[in-house]
DSSP file (Angstrom, degrees, kcal/mol; ACC not computed):
  #  RESIDUE AA STRUCTURE BP1 BP2  ACC     N-H-->O    O-->H-N    N-H-->O    O-->H-N    TCO  KAPPA ALPHA  PHI   PSI    X-CA   Y-CA   Z-CA
    1    1 A M              0   0    0      0, 0.0     2,-0.7     0, 0.0    24,-0.0   0.000 360.0 360.0 360.0 128.1    0.0    0.0    0.0
    2    2 A D    >   +     0   0    0      1,-0.1     3,-0.9     3,-0.1     0, 0.0  -0.875 360.0 178.1-106.5  97.9    1.4    3.4   -1.0
    3    3 A L  T 3  S+     0   0    0     -2,-0.7    -1,-0.1     1,-0.2    22,-0.0   0.628  77.0  67.1 -76.7 -11.9    0.1    6.1    1.3
    4    4 A N  T 3  S+     0   0    0      1,-0.1     2,-0.6     2,-0.0    -1,-0.2   0.668  91.2  70.9 -80.2 -14.9    2.1    8.8   -0.5
    5    5 A R    <   -     0   0    0     -3,-0.9     2,-0.5    19,-0.1    -3,-0.1  -0.903  64.1-179.3-105.8 113.1    0.0    8.4   -3.6
    6    6 A V        -     0   0    0     -2,-0.6     2,-0.4    16,-0.0    18,-0.1  -0.953   3.8-170.5-114.7 127.4   -3.6    9.7   -3.3
    7    7 A E  B     -A   23   0A   0     16,-0.7    16,-1.7    -2,-0.5    -2,-0.0  -0.898  22.7-126.8-117.5 145.5   -6.1    9.4   -6.1
    8    8 A Q        -     0   0    0     -2,-0.4    14,-0.2    14,-0.2     2,-0.0  -0.791  35.7-115.9 -88.3 128.8   -9.5   11.0   -6.4
    9    9 A P    >   -     0   0    0      0, 0.0     3,-0.7     0, 0.0     2,-0.2  -0.342  28.4-116.7 -64.9 144.9  -12.1    8.3   -7.3
   10   10 A S  T 3  S+     0   0    0      1,-0.2     0, 0.0    -2,-0.0     0, 0.0  -0.490  92.1  22.9 -78.9 150.9  -13.9    8.6  -10.6
   11   11 A G  T 3  S+     0   0    0      1,-0.2     2,-0.4    -2,-0.2    -1,-0.2   0.570  81.2 149.3  74.2  10.8  -17.6    9.2  -10.8
   12   12 A H    <   +     0   0    0     -3,-0.7     2,-0.3     9,-0.1    -1,-0.2  -0.626  13.1 161.5 -83.3 131.4  -17.9   10.7   -7.3
   13   13 A H        -     0   0    0     -2,-0.4     2,-0.4     2,-0.0     0, 0.0  -0.952  13.1-177.2-152.4 129.3  -20.6   13.3   -6.8
   14   14 A E        -     0   0    0     -2,-0.3     2,-0.3     5,-0.1     5,-0.1  -0.964  19.3-136.5-125.9 145.4  -22.3   14.7   -3.7
   15   15 A H  S    S+     0   0    0     -2,-0.4     2,-0.5     3,-0.1    -2,-0.0  -0.661  73.3  26.6 -91.8 155.8  -25.1   17.2   -3.4
   16   16 A G  S    S+     0   0    0     -2,-0.3    -2,-0.1     3,-0.0     3,-0.1  -0.820 108.4  31.6 100.5-132.0  -25.0   19.9   -0.8
   17   17 A E  S    S-     0   0    0     -2,-0.5     2,-0.4     1,-0.1    -3,-0.1  -0.283  87.1-106.6 -64.6 148.4  -21.6   21.2    0.4
   18   18 A S        +     0   0    0     66,-0.0    67,-2.6     2,-0.0     2,-0.3  -0.621  50.6 171.5 -74.6 127.2  -18.7   21.2   -2.0
   19   19 A R  E     - B   0  84A   0     -2,-0.4     2,-0.4    65,-0.2    65,-0.2  -0.953  30.6-146.1-136.7 154.9  -16.3   18.4   -1.0
   20   20 A S  E     - B   0  83A   0     63,-2.0    63,-2.6    -2,-0.3     2,-0.4  -0.985  21.8-167.0-115.4 134.0  -13.2   16.7   -2.3
   21   21 A T  E     - B   0  82A   0     -2,-0.4     2,-0.4    61,-0.2    61,-0.2  -0.982   6.5-176.0-128.4 133.0  -12.9   13.0   -1.5
   22   22 A W  E     - B   0  81A   0     59,-2.6    59,-3.0    -2,-0.4     2,-0.5  -0.970  29.3-120.7-127.6 144.5   -9.8   10.7   -1.9
   23   23 A Q  E     +AB   7  80A   0    -16,-1.7   -16,-0.7    -2,-0.4    57,-0.3  -0.728  30.9 177.2 -80.9 124.9   -9.4    7.1   -1.4
   24   24 A L  E     -     0   0A   0     55,-3.4     2,-0.3    -2,-0.5    56,-0.2   0.841  55.0 -32.2 -96.2 -42.4   -6.7    6.6    1.3
   25   25 A A  E     - B   0  79A   0     54,-1.5    54,-3.3   -24,-0.0     2,-0.4  -0.975  48.2-114.0-166.0 170.1   -6.6    2.8    1.8
   26   26 A T  E     + B   0  78A   0     -2,-0.3     2,-0.2    52,-0.2    52,-0.2  -0.975  45.1 156.0-116.0 136.4   -8.5   -0.5    1.8
   27   27 A G  E     - B   0  77A   0     50,-2.7    50,-2.2    -2,-0.4     2,-0.4  -0.719  38.5 -96.6-144.5-167.2   -8.9   -2.3    5.1
   28   28 A T  E     -CB  67  76A   0     39,-2.9    39,-2.5    48,-0.3     2,-0.7  -0.962  18.5-147.2-124.4 138.6  -10.9   -4.8    7.1
   29   29 A L  E     +C   66   0A   0     46,-2.2     9,-2.4    -2,-0.4     2,-0.3  -0.919  41.1 144.5-108.2 109.1  -13.6   -4.0    9.6
   30   30 A A  B     -D   37   0B   0     35,-2.8     6,-0.1    -2,-0.7    -2,-0.1  -0.972  55.2 -87.6-145.0 154.1  -13.5   -6.7   12.3
   31   31 A C     >  -     0   0    0      5,-2.7     4,-1.6    -2,-0.3    34,-0.1  -0.427  26.8-144.9 -64.4 130.1  -14.1   -6.9   16.0
   32   32 A P  T  4 S+     0   0    0      0, 0.0    -1,-0.1     0, 0.0    33,-0.1   0.683  97.6  43.9 -69.3 -15.2  -11.0   -6.2   18.0
   33   33 A S  T  4 S+     0   0    0      3,-0.1    -2,-0.0    25,-0.0     0, 0.0   0.897 133.3  10.7 -93.9 -50.9  -12.0   -8.8   20.7
   34   34 A C  T  4 S-     0   0    0      2,-0.1    -3,-0.0    24,-0.0    -1,-0.0   0.465  89.8-127.1-114.4  -2.3  -13.2  -11.8   18.7
   35   35 A D     <  +     0   0    0     -4,-1.6     3,-0.1     1,-0.2    -6,-0.0   0.611  53.8 152.7  68.3  15.3  -12.1  -10.9   15.1
   36   36 A A        -     0   0    0      1,-0.1    -5,-2.7    -6,-0.1    -1,-0.2  -0.523  53.8-102.0 -72.5 141.9  -15.6  -11.4   13.7
   37   37 A P  B     -D   30   0B   0      0, 0.0     2,-0.4     0, 0.0    -7,-0.3  -0.361  37.1-155.1 -65.8 146.9  -16.3   -9.3   10.5
   38   38 A V        -     0   0    0     -9,-2.4    -9,-0.1    37,-0.2    15,-0.1  -0.977   7.9-134.9-125.9 133.4  -18.5   -6.2   11.2
   39   39 A L        -     0   0    0     -2,-0.4     3,-0.1     1,-0.0     2,-0.1  -0.752  17.5-135.3 -93.1 134.8  -20.6   -4.5    8.6
   40   40 A P        -     0   0    0      0, 0.0     2,-0.0     0, 0.0    11,-0.0  -0.334  36.2 -84.1 -77.8 166.0  -20.6   -0.7    8.4
   41   41 A S    >   -     0   0    0      1,-0.1     3,-1.5    -2,-0.1     4,-0.0  -0.358  41.6-113.7 -65.3 151.3  -23.7    1.4    8.0
   42   42 A A  T 3  S+     0   0    0      1,-0.3    -1,-0.1    -3,-0.1     3,-0.1   0.816 113.0  49.8 -57.2 -36.1  -25.0    1.7    4.4
   43   43 A G  T 3  S-     0   0    0      1,-0.3    -1,-0.3     0, 0.0     2,-0.1   0.409 119.0 -99.8 -87.8   2.2  -24.4    5.4    4.1
   44   44 A G    <   -     0   0    0     -3,-1.5     2,-0.3     2,-0.0    -1,-0.3  -0.094  34.1-123.0  93.0 163.5  -20.7    5.3    5.4
   45   45 A M        -     0   0    0     -3,-0.1     2,-0.2    -2,-0.1     0, 0.0  -0.948   9.3-125.6-141.3 155.5  -19.3    6.0    8.7
   46   46 A S    >   -     0   0    0     -2,-0.3     3,-1.5     1,-0.1    16,-0.4  -0.632  35.9-106.1 -96.7 163.5  -16.6    8.2   10.3
   47   47 A A  T 3  S+     0   0    0      1,-0.3    16,-2.3    -2,-0.2    17,-0.3   0.730 119.6  50.9 -59.9 -24.1  -13.8    6.9   12.4
   48   48 A A  T 3  S+     0   0    0     14,-0.2    -1,-0.3    13,-0.2    -3,-0.0   0.471  83.0 115.7 -97.0  -2.5  -15.4    8.3   15.6
   49   49 A D  S <  S-     0   0    0     -3,-1.5    13,-2.1     1,-0.1    14,-0.2  -0.352  73.3-107.7 -63.6 145.9  -18.8    6.7   14.9
   50   50 A P  E     -E   61   0C   0      0, 0.0     2,-0.3     0, 0.0    11,-0.2  -0.476  40.1-177.9 -74.4 148.1  -19.9    4.0   17.5
   51   51 A L  E     -E   60   0C   0      9,-3.0     9,-2.4    -2,-0.1     2,-0.4  -0.994  11.0-157.8-146.7 145.9  -19.9    0.4   16.3
   52   52 A E  E     -E   59   0C   0     -2,-0.3     2,-0.4     7,-0.2     7,-0.2  -0.988  22.0-121.7-130.4 138.2  -20.9   -2.9   18.0
   53   53 A C     >  -     0   0    0      5,-2.6     4,-1.3    -2,-0.4   -15,-0.1  -0.651  15.0-152.4 -75.6 124.7  -19.9   -6.4   17.2
   54   54 A G  T  4 S+     0   0    0     -2,-0.4    -1,-0.1   -17,-0.2   -16,-0.1   0.616  91.2  48.3 -75.1 -12.0  -23.0   -8.5   16.4
   55   55 A F  T  4 S+     0   0    0    -18,-0.1    -1,-0.1     3,-0.1   -17,-0.0   0.916 129.8   9.7 -91.9 -54.6  -21.3  -11.7   17.7
   56   56 A C  T  4 S-     0   0    0      2,-0.1    -2,-0.1   -20,-0.1    -1,-0.0   0.571  93.7-119.9-107.2  -9.5  -19.7  -10.9   21.0
   57   57 A G     <  +     0   0    0     -4,-1.3    -3,-0.1     1,-0.3     2,-0.1   0.554  49.6 163.0  85.2   7.5  -21.2   -7.4   21.7
   58   58 A T        -     0   0    0     -6,-0.1    -5,-2.6     1,-0.0     2,-0.4  -0.416  23.1-155.3 -58.7 132.9  -18.0   -5.5   21.9
   59   59 A V  E     +E   52   0C   0     -7,-0.2     2,-0.3    -2,-0.1    -7,-0.2  -0.914  32.8 116.9-115.8 138.0  -18.7   -1.8   21.6
   60   60 A G  E     -E   51   0C   0     -9,-2.4    -9,-3.0    -2,-0.4     2,-0.2  -0.928  60.2 -61.1-170.4-165.9  -16.2    0.9   20.4
   61   61 A R  E >>  -E   50   0C   0     -2,-0.3     3,-1.5   -11,-0.2     4,-0.8  -0.641  47.2-110.1 -94.9 158.9  -15.5    3.4   17.7
   62   62 A V  H >> S+     0   0    0    -13,-2.1     3,-1.5   -16,-0.4     4,-0.9   0.881 118.1  61.3 -52.2 -42.3  -15.1    2.5   14.0
   63   63 A S  H 34 S+     0   0    0    -16,-2.3    -1,-0.3     1,-0.3     3,-0.2   0.777 100.1  55.3 -60.2 -27.3  -11.4    3.3   14.3
   64   64 A Q  H <4 S+     0   0    0     -3,-1.5    -1,-0.3   -17,-0.3    -2,-0.2   0.708 110.3  45.5 -76.0 -20.5  -11.0    0.5   16.9
   65   65 A F  H << S+     0   0    0     -3,-1.5   -35,-2.8    -4,-0.8     2,-0.4   0.492  95.0  96.5 -97.9  -8.2  -12.6   -2.1   14.5
   66   66 A L  E  <  -C   29   0A   0     -4,-0.9     2,-0.4    -3,-0.2   -37,-0.2  -0.718  47.8-177.7 -94.0 131.1  -10.5   -1.0   11.4
   67   67 A S  E     -C   28   0A   0    -39,-2.5   -39,-2.9    -2,-0.4    -3,-0.0  -0.995  13.6-173.4-125.1 130.8   -7.4   -2.8   10.4
   68   68 A L        +     0   0    0     -2,-0.4   -42,-0.2   -41,-0.2     4,-0.1   0.315  50.8 116.7-101.3   6.4   -5.3   -1.6    7.5
   69   69 A G        -     0   0    0    -41,-0.1    -2,-0.1     2,-0.1   -41,-0.0  -0.307  66.4 -75.4 -74.7 157.2   -2.9   -4.6    7.6
   70   70 A E  S    S+     0   0    0      1,-0.1     2,-0.1     2,-0.1    -1,-0.1  -0.699 103.1  43.1 -94.5 152.0   -2.5   -7.2    4.9
   71   71 A P  S    S-     0   0    0      0, 0.0     2,-0.2     0, 0.0    -1,-0.1   0.621  77.4-149.3 -80.2 147.9   -4.1   -9.4    4.0
   72   72 A T        -     0   0    0     -4,-0.1     4,-0.1    -2,-0.1   -44,-0.1  -0.505  15.8-142.2 -73.6 151.3   -7.6   -7.9    4.0
   73   73 A R        -     0   0    0     -2,-0.2     3,-0.3     2,-0.1   -44,-0.1  -0.425  36.9 -74.3-108.8-176.4  -10.4  -10.3    4.8
   74   74 A P  S    S+     0   0    0      0, 0.0     2,-1.1     0, 0.0    -2,-0.1   0.698 120.1  69.4 -57.8 -23.7  -13.9  -10.5    3.4
   75   75 A A  S    S+     0   0    0    -36,-0.0   -46,-2.2     2,-0.0   -37,-0.2  -0.316  76.0 167.3 -87.8  51.5  -15.3   -7.5    5.4
   76   76 A R  E     -B   28   0A   0     -2,-1.1     2,-0.3    -3,-0.3   -48,-0.3  -0.383  12.9-175.1 -70.9 143.5  -13.2   -5.1    3.3
   77   77 A V  E     -B   27   0A   0    -50,-2.2   -50,-2.7    -2,-0.1     2,-0.5  -0.949  23.7-125.7-133.0 155.8  -13.9   -1.4    3.5
   78   78 A T  E     -B   26   0A   0     -2,-0.3     2,-0.6   -52,-0.2   -52,-0.2  -0.895  19.9-145.4-101.1 129.2  -12.6    1.6    1.6
   79   79 A V  E     -B   25   0A   0    -54,-3.3   -55,-3.4    -2,-0.5   -54,-1.5  -0.850  23.5-177.6 -95.3 120.8  -11.1    4.4    3.7
   80   80 A R  E     -B   23   0A   0     -2,-0.6     2,-0.5   -57,-0.3   -57,-0.2  -0.890  18.9-145.7-118.9 149.9  -11.8    7.7    2.2
   81   81 A V  E     -B   22   0A   0    -59,-3.0   -59,-2.6    -2,-0.3     2,-0.4  -0.966  16.0-164.0-115.2 129.5  -10.8   11.2    3.3
   82   82 A S  E     -B   21   0A   0     -2,-0.5     2,-0.5   -61,-0.2   -61,-0.2  -0.939   4.8-164.6-117.0 135.4  -13.2   14.1    2.7
   83   83 A A  E     -B   20   0A   0    -63,-2.6   -63,-2.0    -2,-0.4     2,-0.5  -0.976  18.2-134.6-119.5 129.6  -12.3   17.8    2.8
   84   84 A I  E      B   19   0A   0     -2,-0.5   -65,-0.2   -65,-0.2   -66,-0.0  -0.704 360.0 360.0 -82.5 125.1  -15.0   20.4    3.0
   85   85 A A              0   0    0    -67,-2.6    -1,-0.1    -2,-0.5   -66,-0.1   0.458 360.0 360.0 -85.8 360.0  -14.3   23.2    0.6
């Protein structure tokens, strides 16, 4: 993974405030306690949003469930950075 190279995704469009969005990384969303995959909300989530493991009940923030290490597992997520213009 090359974190020095940031690309803007094609076909991205949002209504409302003007934003620029870049894909930062691809990672895995899994419980830090039991390693069960965890699904994000349909509309996307921020790193500070609360998240709960449906298997063991561990509660934390999205950032605590996110792993950017290789290899990524089936619960892959795309990490994007948004800047409000």
